[in-house]
C-alpha positions in Angstrom: -25.1 -14.4 47.9 -27.5 -13.9 50.6 -29.8 -11.0 49.2 -29.8 -7.5 46.9 -28.9 -5.3 49.7 -28.6 -1.8 50.0 -25.9 -2.9 52.4 -24.9 -4.7 55.7 -25.8 -3.7 59.1 -23.0 -2.1 60.7 -22.6 -4.4 63.9 -20.3 -5.8 66.3 -18.1 -9.2 65.6 -19.8 -11.8 67.3 -17.1 -13.4 69.8 -15.8 -17.3 68.9 -16.4 -18.8 65.4 -19.2 -17.5 63.1 -21.9 -19.7 62.0 -22.5 -19.7 58.6 -26.3 -19.9 57.1 -28.4 -20.9 54.2 -29.0 -18.2 51.3 -32.8 -17.9 50.2 -32.5 -20.1 47.0 -30.8 -23.0 49.3 -34.1 -22.8 52.0 -36.7 -22.4 48.5 -35.1 -25.6 47.2 -35.5 -27.6 50.4 -39.4 -25.8 50.5 -39.7 -27.5 47.1 -38.4 -31.0 47.7 -40.6 -31.5 51.2 -43.7 -30.2 48.7 -43.3 -32.5 46.3 -42.2 -35.7 48.1 -45.6 -35.2 50.5 -47.3 -34.8 46.2 -45.8 -38.0 45.6 -45.6 -40.0 49.1 -48.2 -38.5 51.3 -45.8 -37.7 54.2 -43.4 -34.6 54.6 -39.8 -35.5 55.3 -38.6 -33.5 58.2 -36.2 -32.7 58.1 -35.9 -32.4 54.5 -32.1 -33.1 52.8 -30.9 -30.6 49.9 -27.6 -31.3 48.0 -26.0 -27.8 47.1 -24.3 -26.9 43.9 -20.7 -28.1 45.8 -21.8 -31.4 47.1 -22.8 -30.4 50.9 -25.9 -31.7 52.6 -27.6 -30.1 54.3 -30.7 -30.4 56.6 -33.5 -28.2 56.6 -36.5 -28.8 59.8 -39.7 -27.8 58.4 -41.9 -24.8 59.8 -45.0 -25.2 57.6 -46.8 -28.3 56.0 -50.1 -27.9 54.3 -51.9 -30.4 51.4 -54.3 -30.2 49.7 -56.4 -31.7 46.8 -53.1 -31.7 43.7 -50.9 -28.9 46.2 -48.5 -29.6 48.4 -47.0 -26.6 50.5 -43.9 -26.5 53.1 -42.2 -23.7 54.5 -38.4 -23.6 55.9 -37.3 -20.4 58.3 -34.3 -19.1 56.9 -31.2 -18.8 58.9 -28.7 -16.7 58.1 -26.3 -17.7 60.9 -24.2 -14.9 61.9 -24.5 -12.9 58.3 -26.3 -9.6 59.5 -29.0 -10.8 56.4 -31.9 -8.5 55.9 -33.8 -11.9 55.1 -32.8 -13.7 58.6 -35.5 -15.4 60.1 -38.1 -15.1 57.0 -40.2 -17.9 56.2 -39.9 -19.1 52.8 -42.6 -20.9 51.8 -43.4 -23.5 48.3 -46.2 -24.4 47.2 -45.7 -27.5 44.4 -48.6 -28.9 42.2 -47.4 -31.1 39.5 -48.0 -31.3 35.9 -48.0 -29.5 32.8 -45.2 -28.6 30.6 -42.0 -29.0 32.6 -41.1 -26.7 35.5 -42.7 -23.5 36.2 -42.0 -20.8 38.6 -44.4 -18.0 39.7 -44.6 -15.6 42.3 -46.2 -15.9 45.6 -46.9 -12.9 48.1 -43.6 -11.6 48.9 -41.5 -12.9 46.3 -40.9 -10.1 43.6 -41.0 -9.8 40.0 -38.4 -8.3 37.1 -39.7 -5.8 35.3 -36.1 -4.5 33.3 -33.1 -6.5 31.3 -29.8 -6.6 32.8 -30.5 -9.0 35.7 -29.6 -12.9 35.7 -33.8 -13.3 34.5 -35.5 -11.6 32.1 -38.4 -9.0 32.5 -41.6 -10.9 33.0 -40.1 -13.3 35.4 -40.2 -14.0 39.0 -37.4 -12.7 40.9 -35.6 -16.3 41.1 -32.3 -16.4 39.9 -30.7 -18.8 37.2 -28.9 -21.3 40.5 -31.9 -21.7 42.9 -33.7 -22.7 39.7 -31.6 -25.4 38.6 -32.1 -26.7 42.2 -35.5 -26.3 42.5 -35.2 -28.7 39.3 -33.6 -30.9 40.5 -34.8 -31.3 43.7 -38.2 -32.7 41.8 -36.0 -34.5 39.6 -34.4 -36.7 42.4 -37.9 -37.6 43.2 -38.7 -38.8 39.4 -40.6 -35.5 38.5 -40.3 -34.0 35.2 -43.0 -31.4 35.5 -44.5 -28.9 38.2 -45.5 -25.5 38.9 -43.4 -24.1 41.8 -44.5 -21.1 43.7 -42.1 -19.1 46.2 -43.8 -17.0 48.4 -42.0 -14.6 51.8 -44.8 -13.6 53.9 -43.4 -10.1 54.4 -41.2 -9.7 51.7 -42.7 -6.8 50.3 -41.7 -4.3 52.7 -38.5 -6.0 53.8 -37.4 -5.7 49.7 -37.8 -1.9 50.5 -34.4 -2.6 52.5 -32.7 -3.8 49.4 -32.1 -2.7 46.1 -34.6 -4.7 44.2 -36.6 -1.4 43.9 -34.1 0.0 42.1 -33.1 -2.9 40.1 -36.8 -2.9 38.2 -38.0 -6.0 40.7 -41.3 -5.1 42.1 -43.7 -7.3 44.8 -41.2 -8.3 46.6 -37.5 -9.9 47.7 -35.6 -12.2 44.9 -34.4 -15.6 45.2 -30.8 -15.6 45.2 -27.8 -17.9 45.7 -24.9 -19.6 43.8 -23.4 -21.7 46.7 -26.4 -22.2 49.1 -24.3 -21.1 51.7 -24.1 -17.5 53.3 -20.7 -16.8 54.8 -20.4 -14.1 58.0 -20.1 -10.6 57.1 -19.2 -11.6 53.3 -18.9 -8.5 51.3 -19.8 -10.5 48.5 -23.8 -10.2 48.6 -22.9 -6.3 48.4 -20.5 -6.4 45.9 -22.6 -8.5 43.2 -25.4 -5.6 43.8 -23.2 -3.0 42.5 -22.4 -5.5 39.4 -26.4 -5.9 39.5 -26.9 -2.1 39.4 -24.1 -1.5 36.9 -25.8 -4.0 34.8 -29.4 -3.0 34.8 -28.4 0.7 34.3 -26.5 -0.4 30.9 -29.5 -2.7 30.1 -31.6 0.6 30.5 -28.8 2.5 28.2 -27.6 4.7 31.0 -24.7 7.1 30.5 -24.3 8.0 33.5 -23.7 6.5 36.7 -22.6 7.1 40.5 -21.8 5.5 43.5 -21.5 7.1 46.7 -20.6 5.8 50.0 -23.5 7.5 51.8 -27.0 8.5 51.6 -25.6 12.0 52.1 -23.4 12.4 49.1 -26.0 10.1 47.2 -28.2 12.7 48.1 -26.0 15.6 47.1 -24.5 13.8 43.5 -28.5 13.2 42.3 -29.9 16.4 42.7 -26.5 18.0 41.1 -27.3 16.1 38.0 -31.0 15.2 38.0 -30.3 11.4 38.0 -32.6 8.9 37.7 -32.5 6.2 40.5 -31.3 3.5 38.6 -28.1 5.3 38.1 -27.4 5.8 41.7 -25.4 2.6 42.6 -25.0 2.3 46.2 -21.0 1.8 46.4 -21.3 2.0 50.0 -17.4 1.0 51.1 -16.6 -0.8 48.2 -15.2 1.7 45.8 -12.3 -1.3 44.2 -16.1 -3.5 43.9 -17.6 -0.7 41.5 -14.4 0.7 39.7 -13.2 -2.8 38.8 -16.2 -4.0 37.6 -16.8 -0.7 35.4 -13.2 -1.4 33.5 -14.9 -4.4 32.2 -18.5 -3.0 31.9 -17.8 0.7 31.0 -20.7 3.3 31.3 -20.2 6.7 29.8 -19.7 8.5 32.7 -19.0 8.1 37.0 -19.3 10.1 39.5 -18.0 8.9 42.8 -19.4 10.7 45.6 -18.7 11.0 49.3 -17.6 12.6 52.2 -14.2 14.1 52.9 -12.5 10.6 55.4 -14.1 8.1 53.1 -12.7 10.0 49.9 -9.1 10.5 51.8 -9.0 6.9 52.1 -9.6 7.0 47.9 -6.7 9.7 47.5 -4.7 7.2 49.7 -5.3 4.8 47.0 -7.4 3.1 49.1 -10.3 0.9 47.8 -12.6 -0.4 50.6 -13.2 2.5 52.3 -14.4 0.7 55.6 -13.2 2.1 59.1 -12.3 -1.6 60.3 -10.5 -2.4 56.7 -8.6 1.1 55.9 -7.5 4.3 57.9 -7.1 7.8 56.7 -3.1 8.5 56.6 -2.8 11.9 58.4 0.8 12.2 57.3 -0.7 11.8 53.5 -3.5 14.3 54.5 0.0 16.7 55.9 1.4 16.5 52.8 -1.3 17.6 50.6 -2.0 20.5 53.1 1.6 22.3 53.3 0.3 25.5 54.7 -1.2 23.9 58.0 1.2 22.8 60.8 2.0 19.2 60.4 2.5 18.5 64.2 -1.2 20.0 64.3 -1.9 17.6 61.4 -0.7 14.6 62.6 -2.0 15.0 66.5 -5.7 15.4 64.7 -8.0 12.5 65.6 -10.0 12.7 62.3 -9.9 13.6 58.6 -12.5 16.2 59.4 -10.7 17.4 62.3 -8.0 18.2 59.5 -10.2 19.4 57.2 -11.6 21.5 59.9 -8.0 23.0 60.4 -8.1 23.8 56.5 -9.9 27.9 55.5 -11.4 27.7 52.1 -12.0 24.4 50.2 -7.7 24.1 48.4 -7.8 20.9 51.1 -10.8 19.7 49.4 -9.8 19.7 45.7 -6.8 18.8 46.5 -7.8 15.2 47.9 -10.7 15.2 45.2 -7.7 15.5 42.6 -5.5 12.8 44.0 -8.7 10.2 44.8 -9.2 11.0 40.8 -6.0 9.4 40.1 -6.8 7.0 42.0 -10.3 6.1 40.2 -8.5 6.6 36.9 -5.7 4.4 37.9 -8.3 1.6 38.7 -10.3 2.0 35.3 -7.1 2.1 33.2 -7.8 2.4 29.9 -11.5 2.0 29.9 -13.8 3.9 27.9 -15.5 5.7 31.2 -14.8 9.5 32.1 -14.8 10.1 35.8 -14.9 12.4 38.4 -15.1 12.8 41.7 -17.3 14.9 44.6 -16.8 15.2 48.1 -19.8 16.5 49.8 -20.2 18.0 53.3 -22.1 16.5 56.5 -24.8 19.3 55.6 -25.2 17.9 52.3 -23.1 19.9 50.2 -20.6 19.5 48.0 -17.1 21.0 48.7 -15.1 19.7 45.8 -15.9 18.1 42.8 -12.6 17.0 40.1 -13.2 15.8 36.3 
């Protein structure tokens, strides 16, 4: 997992084999090891090699080396490979001071602080997740250390964090230091889905009883305005309806609203749980079955779902699609104690169907 994203950028897949990258947690660990080695030996190892949770041992070149009285600082430029990662190219900096009681973590400039329950670390702690913490502790121990203060910073991280889920999750002041394997797999959906899960966790911890998962900003704005929901209730589902609904099945919230445009909700109505255009397509034959009042040949010849909607008069087709989508939603939720509903929102931001 690379970062808590509002969502990966939509970019064209590069030609050839995709190159993997490294998480902020792996970069922070490498910077910690280099800085602590400099404290112990007076020299910065460059490149510095670390051991990842699954045994891989990548080497990282240093972009920053500084020493002072009782402290050392090292920086690593994050390389996310071919993944469209908001933190790609950032410098992850560790400042290490040996001594004190055990290993302590501090958030430097650009790294956030946790202010709400429901995340892997408690409120009042730096947004440095458990696996990266263990990796840094192991790097210190590998060099014979048992006590140190570790400060992680990311120049420009506070501004970048506005492009992630952190403000919504109650992580203030910057980015998170994340990663469970140390590796960023190109174009993986894992980071986004994990962000959805953390959003559910935060909503539950806050005692929220109504959350909403929407496919984009237009539908999110419409659903939020309709109910007056707090920002923390708005889960940036994007195309990952299945990722949200399957998690709600085992981590229920009393009520969920699924919102989106006609085309995305039509896919959900067909039973698709990944709504991305590259992984599911609107079935025009399915739409024709929901719109018997329209000439079948015209529906099948349509270029888009929106074109079919434009053929229809009134909201009957939207309501049928929303009702079919609601059946899909309930089928995924199974017996979970979650009251579900589906809204279809027009491109102008108007709610054109609402089934519950």
